[in-house]
BAFI-3210 file (N, C-alpha, C; in Angstrom, 3 decimals, decimal comma, padded with zeros to 6 digits):
// residues 306
n [1|2|3|4|5|6|7|8|9|10|11|12|13|14|15|16|17|18|19|20|21|22|23|24|25|26|27|28|29|30|31|32|33|34|35|36|37|38|39|40|41|42|43|44|45|46|47|48|49|50|51|52|53|54|55|56|57|58|59|60|61|62|63|64|65|66|67|68|69|70|71|72|73|74|75|76|77|78|79|80|81|82|83|84|85|86|87|88|89|90|91|92|93|94|95|96|97|98|99|100|101|102|103|104|105|106|107|108|109|110|111|112|113|114|115|116|117|118|119|120|121|122|123|124|125|126|127|128|129|130|131|132|133|134|135|136|137|138|139|140|141|142|143|144|145|146|147|148|149|150|151|152|153|154|155|156|157|158|159|160|161|162|163|164|165|166|167|168|169|170|171|172|173|174|175|176|177|178|179|180|181|182|183|184|185|186|187|188|189|190|191|192|193|194|195|196|197|198|199|200|201|202|203|204|205|206|207|208|209|210|211|212|213|214|215|216|217|218|219|220|221|222|223|224|225|226|227|228|229|230|231|232|233|234|235|236|237|238|239|240|241|242|243|244|245|246|247|248|249|250|251|252|253|254|255|256|257|258|259|260|261|262|263|264|265|266|267|268|269|270|271|272|273|274|275|276|277|278|279|280|281|282|283|284|285|286|287|288|289|290|291|292|293|294|295|296|297|298|299|300|301|302|303|304|305|306]
n.u [000,725|000,570|002,023|000,590|-002,460|-002,343|-002,537|-005,185|-006,715|-006,906|-007,566|-010,393|-011,489|-011,682|-012,721|-015,480|-016,524|-016,740|-018,934|-020,729|-021,690|-022,630|-024,778|-026,431|-029,719|-029,523|-027,096|-026,025|-026,068|-023,853|-021,983|-022,011|-020,150|-017,426|-015,835|-015,343|-013,311|-011,227|-009,470|-009,383|-010,337|-013,479|-014,379|-014,708|-014,392|-016,575|-017,047|-017,751|-019,233|-019,601|-020,862|-020,898|-023,459|-024,300|-023,357|-023,069|-021,884|-019,011|-018,529|-016,335|-014,874|-014,856|-015,407|-017,104|-015,695|-016,061|-016,675|-015,178|-015,978|-014,347|-014,272|-014,144|-016,344|-016,222|-017,592|-018,924|-019,150|-021,728|-022,572|-020,704|-020,441|-019,812|-018,437|-017,017|-016,038|-015,425|-013,620|-013,546|-010,119|-010,489|-012,518|-011,622|-009,012|-005,431|-005,722|-008,234|-008,733|-009,113|-011,085|-013,833|-013,688|-014,503|-016,714|-018,368|-018,049|-019,092|-022,201|-022,323|-022,122|-024,103|-026,672|-027,437|-025,014|-025,708|-029,028|-029,281|-027,847|-029,154|-031,787|-031,043|-030,007|-032,570|-034,404|-033,089|-032,859|-035,727|-036,592|-034,968|-036,264|-038,684|-037,979|-036,868|-040,133|-040,864|-042,394|-044,964|-048,409|-049,576|-052,057|-051,235|-053,511|-054,491|-056,159|-055,514|-052,380|-050,950|-051,507|-050,692|-047,972|-046,900|-047,472|-045,847|-043,326|-043,005|-043,552|-040,615|-039,559|-040,167|-038,586|-036,138|-035,465|-035,493|-032,688|-031,639|-031,383|-033,600|-034,361|-036,425|-037,030|-038,961|-041,564|-041,241|-044,332|-045,521|-044,675|-046,164|-048,842|-048,606|-047,515|-050,031|-051,876|-054,369|-053,989|-051,187|-049,584|-048,875|-048,002|-045,631|-042,208|-039,566|-036,167|-032,322|-030,554|-027,678|-025,202|-022,183|-020,579|-022,242|-025,255|-029,132|-031,798|-034,492|-037,968|-039,236|-040,320|-041,753|-039,192|-038,126|-036,346|-037,581|-036,550|-036,907|-037,363|-037,332|-040,068|-039,635|-037,236|-037,737|-038,928|-039,666|-038,587|-035,756|-034,398|-030,954|-029,620|-027,397|-026,048|-025,153|-026,139|-029,161|-031,736|-030,735|-028,867|-028,453|-028,140|-027,956|-031,055|-034,156|-037,627|-039,258|-041,327|-043,172|-043,267|-043,421|-044,426|-042,711|-043,846|-042,605|-039,513|-038,661|-035,386|-033,083|-030,886|-027,742|-027,857|-028,118|-025,886|-023,902|-021,386|-019,467|-016,981|-015,505|-013,487|-010,139|-009,842|-009,286|-007,097|-006,873|-004,719|-005,343|-003,191|-002,055|-004,651|-006,000|-007,955|-009,563|-008,848|-008,806|-009,883|-009,738|-012,135|-012,368|-014,919|-015,541|-017,385|-018,125|-019,967|-022,797|-024,660|-025,655|-026,848|-026,721|-027,513|-028,226|-029,625|-031,106|-033,350|-034,433|-035,486|-038,127|-040,379|-042,922|-045,156|-046,806|-050,013|-051,585]
n.v [-001,179|002,408|005,178|007,251|006,010|005,429|007,743|009,145|007,085|007,997|010,499|009,845|008,250|010,309|012,387|010,697|009,831|012,261|013,029|011,217|011,566|014,170|013,684|012,384|011,566|011,133|012,034|013,198|011,552|010,614|012,527|011,479|009,967|010,552|010,682|007,048|004,692|003,945|001,500|000,754|-001,911|-003,642|-003,124|-001,509|001,095|001,818|004,319|003,930|005,368|004,951|006,574|007,679|008,432|011,683|012,107|012,589|015,640|015,194|017,635|016,547|014,345|015,090|014,994|012,024|009,431|008,982|006,870|006,461|005,336|004,069|002,618|000,571|-000,645|-003,075|-003,514|-004,843|-003,580|-004,470|-004,728|-004,842|-003,824|-003,997|-002,824|-003,527|-001,768|-001,331|000,632|001,251|001,293|002,485|004,341|005,757|007,634|008,024|010,866|012,325|010,294|010,649|012,422|011,350|008,802|010,114|011,250|008,996|007,699|009,222|009,361|006,906|006,315|008,677|007,621|005,074|003,933|005,778|006,567|003,617|003,248|004,721|003,689|001,335|002,523|003,393|001,535|000,056|001,349|001,162|-000,945|-001,543|000,346|-001,118|-003,512|-002,456|-001,278|001,130|002,338|003,297|003,159|004,553|005,985|008,418|011,073|014,235|015,582|014,827|014,794|016,345|016,912|014,024|013,961|016,099|015,163|012,904|013,878|015,310|013,354|012,503|014,512|014,887|012,783|013,259|015,988|019,848|020,217|018,548|018,299|017,550|015,446|015,218|013,049|012,458|010,350|011,982|011,701|011,796|014,489|016,104|015,765|017,080|019,245|020,213|020,317|022,043|025,024|024,600|026,860|028,458|026,656|025,573|026,437|028,115|027,476|026,732|023,646|021,460|019,524|017,611|019,512|020,937|022,988|022,951|024,247|023,907|023,271|023,300|022,025|023,217|024,180|021,698|020,254|019,124|016,466|015,762|012,595|010,499|008,104|005,752|004,852|004,902|002,380|-000,426|-003,077|-004,304|-005,541|-006,991|-006,805|-009,279|-009,204|-010,709|-013,219|-015,202|-012,800|-010,973|-009,745|-007,089|-005,757|-003,789|-003,020|-003,869|-003,396|-005,642|-008,053|-007,760|-005,558|-002,283|000,990|003,541|006,343|008,650|009,148|010,120|011,467|011,865|014,081|013,430|010,333|008,443|006,293|006,492|004,934|005,115|003,981|004,216|001,346|000,604|001,871|000,548|001,199|-000,135|000,242|000,164|-001,502|-002,487|-004,035|-007,168|-008,381|-007,362|-004,347|-002,165|000,625|000,057|-000,003|-000,705|-000,656|-000,456|-000,632|-000,366|000,076|001,002|001,133|002,056|002,325|003,046|001,905|003,586|005,510|004,644|005,745|008,140|007,788|007,128|006,140|005,875|004,262|003,362|001,940|000,845]
n.w [-000,214|-000,771|000,500|-000,353|-000,058|002,451|003,481|002,322|003,826|006,564|006,511|005,102|007,042|009,542|008,284|008,364|010,359|011,629|009,855|010,899|013,288|013,213|011,121|011,984|013,518|015,898|016,710|019,201|021,289|021,391|022,440|025,393|025,409|025,870|028,129|028,087|027,543|024,950|022,947|020,174|018,046|018,873|021,161|024,480|027,523|030,110|032,635|035,965|038,924|042,023|045,257|048,548|050,247|053,045|055,638|059,494|060,583|063,347|066,109|067,499|066,418|063,925|060,190|059,105|057,253|053,919|050,782|047,734|044,746|041,975|039,063|035,897|032,855|030,966|028,063|025,035|021,462|019,956|017,270|014,059|011,427|007,690|004,410|001,153|-001,832|-005,064|-007,658|-010,464|-012,612|-014,730|-014,770|-012,628|-011,993|-010,498|-009,619|-009,060|-007,489|-004,925|-004,488|-006,133|-004,373|-001,783|-002,415|-003,296|000,145|001,274|000,414|000,770|003,428|004,249|003,105|003,398|005,592|008,170|008,257|009,331|011,904|013,614|013,257|014,856|017,275|018,516|018,539|020,133|022,196|022,837|023,654|025,774|027,556|027,275|028,954|031,265|032,020|031,673|029,498|027,414|025,659|023,172|021,130|018,371|018,417|016,979|019,282|021,839|021,674|023,201|025,720|026,632|025,662|027,211|029,895|030,130|029,657|032,046|033,893|033,833|034,442|037,065|038,492|037,914|037,596|037,328|036,292|035,009|031,356|029,180|026,285|023,126|020,850|018,341|015,899|012,557|011,831|013,929|014,552|012,849|013,624|016,311|015,660|014,443|016,216|018,566|019,697|019,510|018,265|020,046|022,219|021,108|020,926|019,270|019,021|019,214|019,363|020,085|018,381|018,239|015,880|014,450|014,172|014,853|013,934|015,666|017,234|020,285|023,041|026,648|027,110|025,931|023,387|020,475|018,220|015,184|013,211|010,595|010,087|009,752|010,962|013,542|015,275|017,102|016,640|014,359|011,534|011,161|008,023|006,388|003,948|001,890|002,214|-000,019|-001,224|000,518|-000,329|-000,689|001,819|004,529|006,538|008,213|009,414|011,540|010,959|013,630|014,544|015,871|015,906|017,032|019,035|019,997|022,153|025,559|026,667|028,930|028,743|029,037|029,109|027,185|026,026|023,654|020,954|017,943|015,958|013,003|011,535|011,331|007,707|004,829|001,783|-001,462|-003,826|-008,100|-008,465|-006,772|-005,857|-005,976|-006,929|-008,775|-011,625|-009,737|-007,871|-004,475|-001,855|001,771|004,015|007,778|010,137|013,672|015,992|019,005|021,601|025,209|028,429|031,102|034,506|036,614|035,045|034,055|034,448|033,482|031,067|028,841|027,389|023,950|022,604|019,335|020,092|017,541]
ca.u [000,223|001,524|002,105|-001,042|-003,490|-002,638|-002,889|-006,083|-007,883|-007,129|-008,600|-011,786|-011,999|-011,596|-013,854|-017,009|-016,638|-017,540|-019,952|-021,880|-022,350|-023,565|-025,272|-027,160|-030,296|-029,320|-025,800|-026,208|-025,798|-022,131|-021,308|-021,974|-018,936|-016,207|-015,120|-015,285|-011,832|-011,550|-008,620|-009,416|-011,810|-015,046|-014,507|-014,957|-014,833|-017,258|-016,884|-019,098|-018,728|-020,122|-020,144|-021,419|-023,859|-024,025|-023,002|-023,402|-020,774|-018,862|-017,515|-014,824|-014,123|-014,944|-015,925|-017,186|-014,844|-016,902|-016,187|-015,679|-015,429|-014,185|-014,267|-014,479|-017,106|-016,064|-018,618|-018,423|-019,828|-022,272|-022,580|-019,331|-020,489|-019,095|-018,614|-016,098|-016,432|-014,332|-014,056|-012,502|-009,081|-011,006|-013,420|-011,019|-007,130|-004,910|-005,604|-009,436|-009,395|-009,973|-012,688|-014,762|-013,767|-014,578|-018,446|-018,892|-018,190|-020,013|-023,129|-022,972|-023,134|-025,295|-028,082|-027,091|-025,275|-026,571|-030,109|-028,730|-027,433|-030,475|-032,922|-030,147|-030,020|-033,886|-035,192|-032,310|-033,968|-037,383|-036,570|-034,710|-037,361|-040,012|-037,638|-037,469|-041,240|-040,660|-043,137|-046,768|-048,937|-050,730|-052,033|-051,383|-054,531|-054,130|-057,418|-054,820|-051,306|-050,072|-051,681|-050,093|-046,468|-046,642|-047,592|-044,723|-042,195|-043,814|-043,051|-039,306|-038,732|-040,695|-037,552|-034,876|-035,696|-035,212|-031,711|-031,686|-032,144|-034,610|-034,350|-037,713|-037,244|-040,392|-041,309|-042,276|-045,667|-046,550|-044,334|-047,151|-049,562|-048,378|-047,983|-051,677|-052,988|-055,066|-052,995|-049,853|-048,789|-048,614|-047,033|-044,149|-041,337|-038,274|-034,656|-031,612|-029,800|-026,450|-025,061|-021,317|-020,188|-023,726|-026,283|-030,064|-032,971|-035,603|-039,397|-038,833|-041,990|-041,796|-037,604|-037,225|-036,097|-037,808|-035,698|-037,637|-036,678|-038,106|-040,548|-038,549|-036,100|-038,477|-039,765|-039,083|-037,418|-035,055|-033,580|-030,084|-029,229|-025,829|-025,728|-024,845|-027,591|-029,667|-032,660|-030,373|-027,628|-028,461|-027,956|-028,893|-031,847|-035,537|-038,154|-039,641|-042,824|-044,659|-042,114|-044,438|-044,170|-042,387|-043,992|-041,211|-038,591|-038,010|-034,472|-032,320|-029,811|-026,877|-028,377|-027,860|-023,931|-023,457|-020,058|-019,698|-015,886|-014,641|-012,623|-008,813|-010,472|-008,699|-007,681|-005,865|-004,741|-005,241|-002,432|-002,504|-005,879|-005,304|-009,118|-009,663|-008,450|-009,758|-009,606|-010,704|-011,746|-012,577|-015,208|-016,174|-017,824|-018,549|-021,171|-023,245|-025,668|-026,148|-027,946|-026,359|-028,295|-028,690|-029,616|-032,391|-034,670|-034,199|-036,194|-039,660|-040,871|-044,304|-045,522|-047,647|-050,328|-052,412]
ca.v [-000,012|003,288|006,788|008,226|005,520|005,768|009,246|008,638|006,428|008,459|011,462|009,634|008,063|011,289|013,215|010,221|010,285|013,613|013,200|010,634|012,776|015,795|013,675|011,234|012,283|010,104|012,244|014,223|011,204|010,229|013,163|010,927|008,961|011,860|009,546|005,810|004,247|003,124|001,543|-000,087|-003,036|-003,506|-003,008|000,113|001,114|003,034|004,727|003,862|005,401|005,131|007,563|007,539|009,900|012,175|011,430|013,613|016,268|014,866|018,910|016,218|013,362|015,696|014,134|010,566|009,057|008,707|006,043|006,898|003,783|004,150|000,916|000,686|-001,598|-003,431|-003,733|-004,657|-002,858|-005,830|-003,784|-004,810|-003,946|-003,071|-003,123|-003,347|-001,261|-001,437|001,941|001,007|002,258|003,057|005,382|006,640|007,626|009,086|012,813|012,261|009,474|011,372|013,700|010,328|008,270|011,061|011,389|007,585|006,759|009,983|009,705|005,827|006,929|009,511|007,349|003,464|003,955|006,331|005,607|002,015|003,320|005,862|002,606|000,601|002,965|003,916|000,329|-000,928|002,196|000,970|-002,380|-001,417|000,669|-002,233|-004,276|-001,672|-000,896|002,741|002,314|003,828|002,714|005,485|006,538|009,649|012,195|015,861|016,111|014,480|014,392|017,847|016,378|012,956|014,250|016,613|014,228|011,905|014,685|015,543|011,927|011,898|015,775|014,045|011,964|013,749|017,439|020,414|020,918|017,338|018,566|016,226|015,397|014,482|012,354|012,270|010,273|012,791|012,031|012,310|015,810|016,691|015,995|018,322|020,872|020,705|020,119|023,564|026,076|024,414|027,896|029,085|025,899|024,950|027,434|027,739|027,028|025,739|022,530|021,314|017,993|017,597|020,765|021,130|023,811|022,502|024,821|022,972|023,078|022,727|022,319|022,994|023,815|020,589|020,278|017,847|016,050|014,881|011,144|009,676|007,198|004,256|005,214|005,268|001,015|-001,525|-004,190|-004,408|-007,170|-006,280|-008,150|-009,693|-008,649|-012,251|-014,385|-014,771|-011,975|-009,742|-009,433|-005,451|-005,417|-002,837|-003,382|-003,380|-003,570|-007,122|-008,121|-007,462|-004,246|-001,151|002,124|004,165|008,205|009,186|008,980|011,347|010,989|013,028|014,395|012,293|009,307|007,337|006,660|006,071|004,994|004,585|004,162|003,715|000,919|001,307|001,966|000,143|001,426|-000,413|001,130|-000,785|-002,765|-004,127|-004,511|-009,004|-008,971|-006,437|-003,337|-001,184|000,628|-000,899|000,777|-001,563|000,134|-001,500|000,342|-001,067|000,460|000,015|002,631|001,527|003,008|002,767|001,503|004,488|006,659|004,680|006,325|009,376|007,379|006,687|005,295|006,036|002,907|003,501|000,692|000,268]
ca.w [-000,311|-001,137|001,477|-000,525|000,603|003,903|003,804|002,251|004,535|007,266|006,493|005,367|008,691|010,362|007,873|007,958|011,759|011,945|009,585|011,313|014,418|012,976|010,367|012,591|014,398|017,052|016,865|020,399|022,180|021,404|023,329|026,047|025,264|026,291|028,830|027,476|026,798|023,357|022,052|019,058|017,917|019,515|022,667|025,163|029,030|030,528|033,676|036,659|040,101|043,479|046,156|050,151|051,028|053,973|057,207|060,257|061,322|065,084|066,651|068,238|065,607|062,665|059,053|058,451|056,327|052,522|049,979|046,542|043,801|040,344|038,051|033,823|033,081|029,453|026,648|023,576|020,619|019,297|015,834|013,420|010,075|006,896|003,072|000,199|-002,933|-006,406|-008,216|-011,606|-012,827|-016,441|-014,490|-011,822|-011,298|-008,943|-009,662|-009,116|-006,745|-003,600|-005,062|-006,292|-003,320|-000,622|-002,670|-002,906|000,752|002,112|000,213|001,433|004,981|004,515|002,793|004,253|007,410|009,823|008,939|010,225|012,902|014,081|013,860|015,437|018,928|018,847|018,790|021,241|023,276|023,338|024,169|027,322|028,398|027,835|030,266|032,821|032,396|030,942|028,145|027,480|024,421|022,769|019,517|018,792|017,814|017,240|020,164|022,963|021,476|023,988|027,041|026,925|026,213|029,085|031,209|029,993|029,942|033,493|034,839|033,534|035,296|038,381|039,119|037,717|038,629|036,222|035,984|033,834|029,675|028,266|024,530|022,580|019,499|018,000|014,506|011,663|011,622|014,938|015,246|012,217|014,402|017,337|014,800|014,192|017,375|018,758|020,402|018,990|017,870|021,179|022,947|020,460|020,503|018,056|019,390|018,881|019,285|018,961|018,318|017,266|015,502|014,002|015,248|014,028|014,693|015,687|017,924|021,497|024,027|027,676|027,154|025,585|022,302|019,783|016,868|013,762|013,008|009,650|011,079|009,038|011,985|014,842|015,213|018,221|016,606|013,215|011,177|010,113|007,169|005,872|002,519|001,620|002,394|-000,798|-001,052|001,508|-000,929|-000,650|003,335|005,562|007,711|007,751|010,208|011,589|011,003|014,786|014,923|016,752|015,801|018,251|019,034|020,898|023,141|026,403|027,413|029,660|027,852|029,557|029,615|026,408|025,892|022,138|020,731|016,616|015,447|011,932|011,817|010,239|006,624|004,184|000,471|-002,117|-005,541|-008,698|-009,080|-005,392|-005,637|-006,633|-007,938|-010,125|-011,759|-009,749|-006,615|-003,521|-000,593|002,602|005,208|008,946|011,183|014,742|016,960|019,955|022,225|026,171|029,278|032,105|035,206|037,333|033,909|033,146|035,391|032,693|029,869|028,368|025,323|024,037|021,920|018,882|020,000|016,232]
c.u [000,958|000,930|000,678|-002,265|-003,802|-003,013|-004,491|-007,764|-007,842|-007,811|-010,113|-012,052|-012,279|-013,437|-015,458|-017,351|-017,418|-018,821|-020,998|-022,645|-023,137|-024,442|-026,682|-028,433|-030,399|-027,381|-025,002|-025,742|-024,588|-021,675|-021,146|-020,603|-017,468|-015,351|-014,785|-013,962|-012,100|-009,800|-008,136|-010,056|-012,808|-015,257|-014,106|-015,197|-015,642|-016,911|-018,170|-018,492|-019,815|-019,603|-021,012|-022,345|-023,499|-024,035|-022,656|-021,957|-020,370|-017,913|-016,031|-014,080|-014,149|-015,888|-016,044|-016,657|-016,223|-016,043|-015,995|-014,810|-015,477|-014,004|-014,802|-015,270|-016,762|-016,894|-018,081|-019,462|-021,016|-022,326|-021,652|-020,527|-019,827|-019,550|-017,477|-016,358|-015,176|-014,781|-012,961|-011,515|-009,444|-011,833|-012,660|-009,528|-006,893|-004,947|-007,221|-009,987|-010,308|-010,953|-013,833|-015,114|-014,808|-016,508|-019,325|-019,321|-018,799|-021,425|-023,555|-023,026|-023,797|-026,826|-027,975|-026,134|-025,884|-028,214|-029,874|-029,055|-028,594|-031,225|-031,695|-030,553|-031,451|-034,585|-034,559|-032,806|-034,740|-037,286|-036,438|-035,638|-038,299|-039,597|-037,720|-038,830|-041,792|-041,134|-044,582|-047,150|-050,009|-050,752|-052,598|-052,681|-054,232|-054,813|-056,414|-053,513|-050,632|-050,437|-051,026|-048,595|-046,388|-046,096|-046,735|-043,980|-042,456|-043,166|-041,948|-038,949|-039,276|-039,478|-036,623|-034,443|-035,452|-033,716|-031,038|-031,878|-032,382|-034,573|-035,560|-037,497|-038,325|-040,048|-041,697|-043,279|-046,052|-045,991|-045,504|-048,213|-049,628|-048,355|-049,787|-052,620|-053,365|-053,845|-051,228|-048,893|-048,261|-047,551|-045,643|-043,315|-040,104|-036,995|-033,963|-031,225|-028,806|-025,867|-023,575|-020,848|-021,280|-024,750|-027,638|-031,007|-034,130|-037,014|-039,081|-040,685|-041,459|-040,057|-037,473|-037,455|-036,619|-037,035|-036,997|-036,875|-037,477|-038,566|-040,282|-037,234|-037,135|-039,270|-039,068|-038,084|-036,968|-034,825|-032,701|-029,352|-027,638|-025,444|-025,452|-026,133|-028,424|-030,908|-032,001|-029,316|-027,870|-028,205|-028,311|-029,884|-033,283|-036,654|-038,971|-040,896|-043,809|-043,575|-043,880|-043,891|-043,946|-042,651|-042,996|-040,736|-037,830|-036,995|-033,687|-030,902|-028,281|-026,974|-027,901|-026,220|-024,357|-022,395|-020,625|-018,093|-015,884|-013,788|-011,242|-009,778|-009,160|-008,643|-006,517|-005,860|-004,970|-004,410|-001,576|-003,391|-006,045|-006,834|-009,757|-008,997|-008,791|-009,162|-010,252|-010,748|-013,086|-013,610|-015,673|-016,100|-018,475|-019,259|-022,018|-024,025|-025,703|-026,462|-027,718|-027,622|-029,404|-029,574|-031,099|-034,237|-035,199|-035,086|-037,535|-039,514|-042,331|-044,451|-046,636|-049,037|-051,515|-051,579]
c.v [001,262|004,432|006,936|007,465|005,400|006,657|009,502|008,243|007,234|009,630|010,954|009,002|008,727|011,876|011,813|009,639|011,539|013,737|012,397|011,459|013,936|015,431|012,570|012,031|011,656|011,274|013,109|013,042|010,778|011,619|012,782|010,266|009,337|010,604|007,993|006,247|003,550|002,672|000,736|-001,237|-002,746|-003,528|-001,566|-000,262|001,474|003,010|004,142|004,405|005,526|005,840|007,160|008,590|010,787|011,814|012,506|014,158|016,381|016,661|017,283|015,035|014,184|015,189|012,953|010,483|008,511|007,504|006,537|005,865|004,332|002,831|001,222|-000,845|-001,952|-003,847|-003,961|-004,250|-004,201|-005,710|-004,118|-005,021|-003,400|-003,957|-002,927|-002,562|-001,209|000,199|001,577|002,083|002,949|004,590|006,341|006,391|008,662|010,512|012,512|011,125|009,824|011,988|012,126|009,683|009,160|010,958|010,042|007,125|007,904|010,113|007,752|006,150|007,632|008,299|005,320|003,711|004,430|005,842|004,080|001,887|003,769|004,456|001,320|001,197|002,998|002,295|000,045|-000,193|002,010|-000,577|-002,372|-000,883|-000,124|-002,831|-003,623|-000,936|000,298|002,792|002,868|003,103|003,806|005,658|007,649|009,987|013,484|016,392|015,662|014,340|015,871|017,466|014,956|013,084|014,977|015,483|012,851|012,815|015,192|014,223|011,631|013,413|015,520|013,840|012,425|015,713|018,586|021,008|020,068|018,481|017,619|016,739|014,557|014,245|011,566|011,563|011,720|012,635|012,200|013,834|016,891|017,260|016,783|019,442|021,352|020,599|021,791|023,705|025,630|025,612|029,061|028,266|026,100|026,464|027,120|027,538|026,506|024,514|022,100|019,765|017,587|019,009|021,450|022,004|023,514|023,713|024,287|023,393|022,628|023,215|021,918|023,067|022,859|020,386|019,043|018,062|014,961|013,951|010,937|008,533|005,418|003,836|004,671|003,699|000,620|-002,057|-003,926|-005,841|-006,726|-007,343|-007,956|-009,543|-009,892|-013,157|-014,279|-013,926|-010,966|-009,627|-007,836|-005,044|-004,489|-003,536|-003,516|-004,196|-005,374|-007,107|-008,169|-006,209|-003,563|-000,057|002,845|005,688|009,033|008,790|010,082|010,791|012,270|013,091|013,281|011,090|008,279|007,279|005,806|005,786|004,357|004,866|003,152|003,134|001,020|001,170|001,598|000,373|000,992|000,299|-000,195|-001,418|-003,447|-004,563|-006,256|-009,121|-008,291|-005,348|-002,372|-000,953|-000,065|-000,283|-000,546|-000,508|-000,873|-000,360|-000,830|-000,015|-000,071|001,520|001,426|002,810|002,515|002,735|002,670|006,242|006,191|005,366|007,704|008,932|006,977|006,772|004,917|005,071|003,116|001,829|000,029|-000,690]
c.w [000,318|-000,158|001,276|000,049|001,593|004,530|003,707|002,901|005,949|007,358|005,890|006,480|009,307|010,168|007,909|009,173|012,140|011,197|009,866|012,587|014,360|012,336|010,998|013,406|015,631|017,782|018,290|020,895|021,955|022,061|024,789|026,422|025,792|027,351|028,710|026,754|025,688|022,530|020,809|019,157|018,286|020,865|023,941|026,677|029,566|031,859|034,696|038,164|041,065|044,462|047,231|049,896|052,134|054,730|057,987|060,789|062,808|065,052|066,837|066,998|064,177|061,467|059,039|057,132|054,757|051,526|048,624|045,515|042,784|039,664|036,784|033,900|031,435|029,189|025,463|022,417|019,831|017,403|014,930|012,107|009,235|005,483|002,191|-000,996|-003,881|-007,099|-009,474|-011,924|-013,802|-015,893|-013,409|-011,770|-009,902|-008,975|-008,967|-008,234|-005,485|-003,439|-005,276|-005,093|-002,485|-000,926|-002,825|-001,375|002,006|001,756|000,819|002,885|005,268|004,174|003,248|005,810|008,849|009,680|009,656|011,678|013,980|014,565|014,988|017,307|019,119|019,406|020,007|022,601|024,294|023,701|025,425|028,128|028,357|028,920|031,503|032,896|032,278|029,938|028,349|026,016|024,018|021,317|019,355|018,001|018,198|018,387|021,486|023,000|022,967|025,130|027,645|026,592|026,642|029,798|031,455|030,422|031,670|034,137|034,921|034,370|036,949|038,951|038,879|037,817|037,220|035,597|034,750|032,297|029,271|026,794|024,118|021,355|019,355|016,066|014,173|011,672|012,759|015,597|013,845|013,236|015,717|016,751|014,499|015,259|017,614|019,671|019,972|018,784|019,112|022,548|022,646|020,142|019,843|018,928|018,612|019,800|018,969|019,265|017,161|017,184|014,106|014,462|014,656|015,096|014,308|016,878|019,344|022,349|025,812|027,948|026,375|024,313|021,505|018,080|016,614|013,281|012,102|010,283|010,840|010,226|012,984|014,993|016,131|018,078|014,727|013,113|010,494|009,369|006,694|004,808|002,027|001,469|000,827|-000,073|000,082|000,624|-000,813|000,978|003,324|006,593|007,235|009,345|010,501|011,908|011,919|015,304|015,185|016,136|016,961|018,187|019,338|021,608|023,656|027,189|027,747|028,670|027,701|029,718|028,578|026,486|024,801|021,476|019,070|016,477|014,246|011,969|010,960|008,749|005,599|002,408|-000,329|-003,214|-006,445|-009,512|-007,793|-005,376|-006,416|-007,219|-008,866|-010,360|-011,428|-008,137|-005,575|-001,869|000,451|003,605|006,725|009,750|012,279|016,027|017,883|020,567|023,977|027,416|030,536|033,283|035,565|036,414|033,254|033,882|034,480|031,327|029,771|027,109|025,031|022,628|020,984|019,610|018,757|016,127]
res [m|s|i|n|t|i|e|y|a|k|i|f|m|d|a|l|d|c|q|l|v|a|g|a|t|s|g|w|m|e|a|n|s|g|q|v|q|y|n|g|g|n|e|v|k|i|p|k|m|k|l|s|g|l|g|n|y|n|r|d|t|g|f|v|q|g|d|v|t|v|s|y|e|t|k|q|m|t|q|d|r|g|r|t|f|h|l|d|a|v|d|v|d|e|t|n|f|a|m|v|a|g|n|v|m|g|e|f|q|r|t|k|v|i|p|e|i|d|a|y|r|y|s|t|i|a|k|l|a|q|t|a|s|h|t|s|f|y|q|p|a|k|e|t|i|f|e|k|l|m|e|e|v|t|t|i|r|d|v|v|g|d|d|n|e|i|v|i|t|m|s|a|k|t|a|n|l|l|d|m|a|k|g|s|q|y|v|l|e|s|g|c|f|s|q|g|d|v|t|l|q|v|k|k|i|d|g|s|p|i|i|r|v|p|s|a|r|l|k|t|k|y|e|f|l|d|g|v|t|e|e|k|t|e|g|g|y|k|p|t|e|d|a|k|n|i|n|w|i|i|a|v|r|h|g|p|i|a|v|s|k|t|d|v|t|r|i|f|d|p|m|t|n|q|t|a|n|a|w|k|i|d|y|r|k|h|h|d|i|w|i|p|d|n|a|m|e|g|i|w|v|s|i|d|n|t]
***
């Protein structure tokens, strides 16, 4: 592999990771991975902290000794996904490789990778919420949607308090009903929401940003296709037959910990590629999402019961 392909690979890896954080509707969850240790591969270490509560101060003996325990729990990213692409040497040469390959990989990640990662994260949150009995079943209607949404936001606020920012992830169809609900113009506010290096213009309710997501990414269950088996060669993902629509996910912003890493991107020039007279690009992505036990109280998921 020449030095040029090594440099290209590094540039692509950095650019693709930044694009994912900025472009995924769940990209804000990756900010919570700042304390996660990652040294390559599919393993990460998530910090866990345990503290003693207050005790009585004694004027003779002073302070009661407290305990601080910091440990790291090793987690494996269960999603190990990848593809390889050929760019024919007739169409691409060294002078335009960076531009063409950058466009191809950017479009691949924007249209295929980001939607799949969003879908995996939201369905995983729904699964964890159902296990913790933090779900409700509701058929959205513009006559009742305000009351139902505020009831569930209040349920979370009553537990976590007003100091914690709450993010509402909502399907575009449900959000449309919210827009049409009576009095929406007085309740919904315009505001900004930042994730990565991008600032989005969003609507807010009770100070909480509403992130609108294509409904195809907001379902309770998906099948992630292997890309090899007959009838599944296109790869990607699809909802299972028993999947339900998710109306919204209410989450304290610091709760979900999402990690996605572009593994070593490999690029082979046509003279090195053994299978074709073409540039070969290998793309591999590890990703997963976790919600620590003590953060589950800040999660609520509404599922359409139709």
